N, C-alpha and C positions, 0 to 999 in steps of 0.2 A: 601462441595466438596473437592476433593484432591488438594492440592496446591503443585506444582512441583517447586522446586528450583534447577535449573541446576548447575552442577559443572563447574569450569573454564576449558577452553581448555589448553592443554599443551603449555608451552612457546615455545618449538621447533616447534609445529604446527603453532603457531601464527607467528613466524619468517619466516617460509617457505611461508606462505600465503602472508605476507607483501612483501617479495622478489618477488613473482610472480606478484602481482597486481601493484606494483610500479616500475617494471623493465623497460621495453621499453615504452617510452611515445607513446600513441596512440591517434588517432582521434576517438572520441566517440560521437555518436548521441543519444540524449535522447529525445524521443517524449513525450509530456506532461511534459516537464521539469519545467514548472511553477507551477505544482501542489504540494500538500503536500509531496508525496514520491519523485516525480521527482526532486524537488528542493534539497532535501537532497542528492540524488545520484549525481546530478550535483556538489554540494559542495564538496562531498567526493572525487569524481574523480579529480577535480581541485587540491585538496590538495595533491593528489598523483602524480601530475605533468603531467596529461593528458590534451589534448585539448578537450574541450567539446562544442558541438553544441546543443543548446536547440531549439526544434521545438515545437511550441505551438500557438494556436489561442486565448488563455487566455479566453475561454468561462467559465471554472470553475477554472483554475489556476490563480495565482495572480503575477503580476510583482513585487510586494513588496517582495515576497519570494526570488527574485533573486537580489534585490537591492544591497546587499553586495558583489555580484559577478561581476557586470557589468564592473568594472574597471580592471578586470583581462584580460590581453591581449590574454589569451588562452581560453576565454569564448565568445561565439557568440550566439545571439538570432535570430531566424528566425520566423517571424509571418506566420503561415501556418496551415491550417485545414487538418488533416491527412486523411480526407475522399477524398482528392484530391491527385493525384500522385505527387511524388517528386523524385529527384535523387540527393543524397548528398554523397560525398565520405567519407567513414568512415570504420574503422576497426571493430568496435563493435557498435551495435544498442541496446539500452534499450527501449523497447516499453511500455511506461507507460501512453499513451494517452487514457483517458476514464473518464467520470464522474464516481465517485465511491461511492457517498452517495445517499441514497434513494430519498431525495427531488430533487437532481440534475437529476438523471437519469429518475425519474418518471415525471419530468417537461417536458422532451423531449424524450419520449421512442423510437421513430423512430430514432432520431438523435443519441441516445445512442447505439442502435443496430448497426447502420451504422458506427459509430466511431470505434466500436470494430471489426466489420467484415472488412470494407474497410481499417481501420487503420492497421489491421494485414496484409491484402493483400499488401498494399503499402509498409509496412516495409519489408515484405518478398521479394517483387519485387526489392526493393532497395538493399537488401542483395544479391539477386541473381545476380544483375548487378555489384556489387562492390566486392563480395566475403567476405562480412562482416559476422561475427557471430551475430545473432539476438536473443535477450533474451526477452521473453514474460512475462509480469507481469499478470499472470492469478489470479484466486481467489478461495477461499474456497466456494464461492457461486456456484461453479461447482457441489458441493455435495447437493445443495438444502436443504431440511429439512431431514437430514440423518436418516436412519433407523438403523445405527450401529455407535458405538463410541468406541474409537477414529476413525477418518476418515483416512484411508490409501489411497495412490494414486491409488490402483487398484479398489477402490470402484467407481461404475459408477454413484452413486448419486440418488437423489429422487427429481427431479425438476418439477415444474408445468410449462409446456411450453407456457401456454396461460395466466398466471397470471400477475399482475402488476409489479412483479419483473423480469419477464422473459426477458425483453429487455436487462438487464444486465447479468443475469445468462446465457441465451442462446447465447447472444453476445460473452461472454467469452468462452463458450463451442465451438461455431463455430470457433472462433479464434484459439483455440487449434487444431481443425480439420485441418484448413489451415496450421498451423505450421508443423504438422506431415506429411501432404500430400506433402508440398513443400520439406520437408527433404527427403521423400521417392522418389518423382518424379524428383526433380531438384537438389538434394544433397545440399540444402541450410543448412548451419551450424546453428542449433537452440539449444536453451535451454529454458525450460518452468518451471516457479515457480508458485505455488499456494499460494497466500497470505492469511493468516488469520488475523482477526481484528488487525489493527495496529494503534497506537496512539502516540502523542508527539507534540512538538512545530511545529507551522505552520499549524496545523489543523485550519480550518475556524470556528469561533464561531457559525456560522449559518449553518454548513454543515449537521446537522441532525443526526450525529452519536452519539452513546450512551454516550461515554466518554465526548465529547465536550458539548453535551446537559447537562449532569449532572454537569460538572464543571462550566459552565457559569451560569446555574440556581442557583447553590449553592453560587457562588460569588456574584450574584445579589440579593440573598435572596428570590428567587422565589421557587415555589414548584418543587421538582424533579419528573419528569413525567416518570412513567413506563407504557409501553404499554403491557398489559396482566398481568399475576399474578406475574411476576418477577422471576419465577422459571426456565425460559429458561436460558441456560448457554452460555457463550462465553469464548474464550481464547484470551488474550490481549498481543500483542507483542510490545515492545517499538521500536520506529522507528530506533534508532541506531543499534539495533540487526538485524532488518530486512535488512537494507542496507548492513550490514556485510554479511548476507546470500547471497544477490544478487551478491556482489563482489566476494565471494568465488565461486559461481556458474559460474561467467563469466570467471574465470581462471581454471575451473575444466577440467578434461580429455574430449577429443572430444566425447567420447561415453557416457558422462554424460549429457543426453539431457532432462531428466525428463519425465513426470511432477514430480515435487518434492515439498513437502509441506514445507513452511516457516512460522512458527508461534510459539507461546509459548504454550506448552502443559498444563500449569496451567489453571484450569477450575474454573470459578466463576459464580454464578447466577447473573442475572442483579440486583436483590435485594441486594446481597452482595456488588456489585459494588457501588450502590447508597449509601449504609451505609458507605462504606469506603470513598467515596468522601465527604460526609457530615462531617465525622469525621476529615479528613485531612484539610478541609477548615474552620473548626470551625463554620459551618453554622447551623442555626436553622431551615432551610427549612424543610417543611413537605415532606414526600414521598407519592405521590398520584398515583392512577392507572387509566388508561384509556383503552379502548377496544384494544385488540391485533391487530397488523398490519396483513394484509393478507399475508399468506405464510411465516410468520416470523419463522425461524428455531427454534426448541425447544432445540437443542443441537449443539454445535460447539466446537470441540477439535481436534487438529491435532495429528496424529502419525508422529513424526519427525525422525523415525529410519533411513530412507533413507538419510536425510540431515546429520545426525550424521555420518553415514558410508561413504557416498560419498564426503561430503564437510567438514567433521570434524567441523560441525557447530551446535551450540545450543545457545539459548538465554541466556543472562547473567543478565538482569535487571528484578528484581521482580516487581510485579504490584505496590506495595506501593511506591517503589522508583521512578518508572516511573511516577506515578500519581503526586508525589510531584514536579517533574520537569515540568510536563505539567501544573499543577495548577499555578506554578510560572510564566510560559509563559503567561497564560491567565490573571493572575493578572496584569502583566505589560501591556498587550495589552488593557485590559479594562480601566486601569488607563490612558493610552494615549488617549483612545477614550473620556474619561470624560474630560481630559484637553482640547481636541480639541473642544468639545461641549461647555465648559465654555468660550473658546476663541471666539467662534462664537457669544455667547450671549452678550459679552462685547461691 
């Protein structure tokens, strides 16, 4: 498969962006702020001098993701389920609340659907009441099992509305509908980004995503499990790059509302990924195949022309480098777990 190595952004463009995002300190609400992505955006916003309010019921998010932030006087945590209304004064809302890994959303499909639909509704109602700009973390799952590649934002997708993944796919699609209807009907200021596969530190070891699965299996010397023939493709974006994209979107022109793809256009087969993880970990794990998951997309690759044009954004971290950082994180995490287990046994 073609490997895309993006070029660096201009120094001038980077300076202009940093001036915008760290200019006037703002109150920023992050729903799902205890999750993998939510915790990273909380951290980055605090580093830029903003006040951050994390709203999470920690059903899939983790408090430990935020442990290094809780002493910051500009950081606040509110325990709340986004399926219930709330009113919080904020200038900007990042709506990240949703289960995002197949085991999580399939364990509670109705809850997942409602989190996406009611979560979007309540974020929009909060923005309507406070005048905030609300930024939706949508997903490449919008495109389902695509019939064209790369996927552009104008593509309506190929989604099975009654399959086991539909609770997440259709939940995000419905959320996008709400966002654009609130924008048209109530003039709520919105921005919608569609996230492609993202990875990096703070992924849960048991979240069921392909990179965390392979890395943990390799480090533990277990078989690397591929569901299907391994020829299905994915595009993997390192978390720091993705957060940069969201921050650029948050300070973009008012008429830049999306939807806009955020992802790395480098395309790899799942088999190539397994082989790379095995090589980087020095593992002797076997690669084994099991039956393909229902409605598993055969191809996933973003067209990021719109992000490049409107946000001057493109990912910088190539897969090998990002995997090395992610493997180091999991090595440390697994070592800590081993130490804890040994301590309990004494």
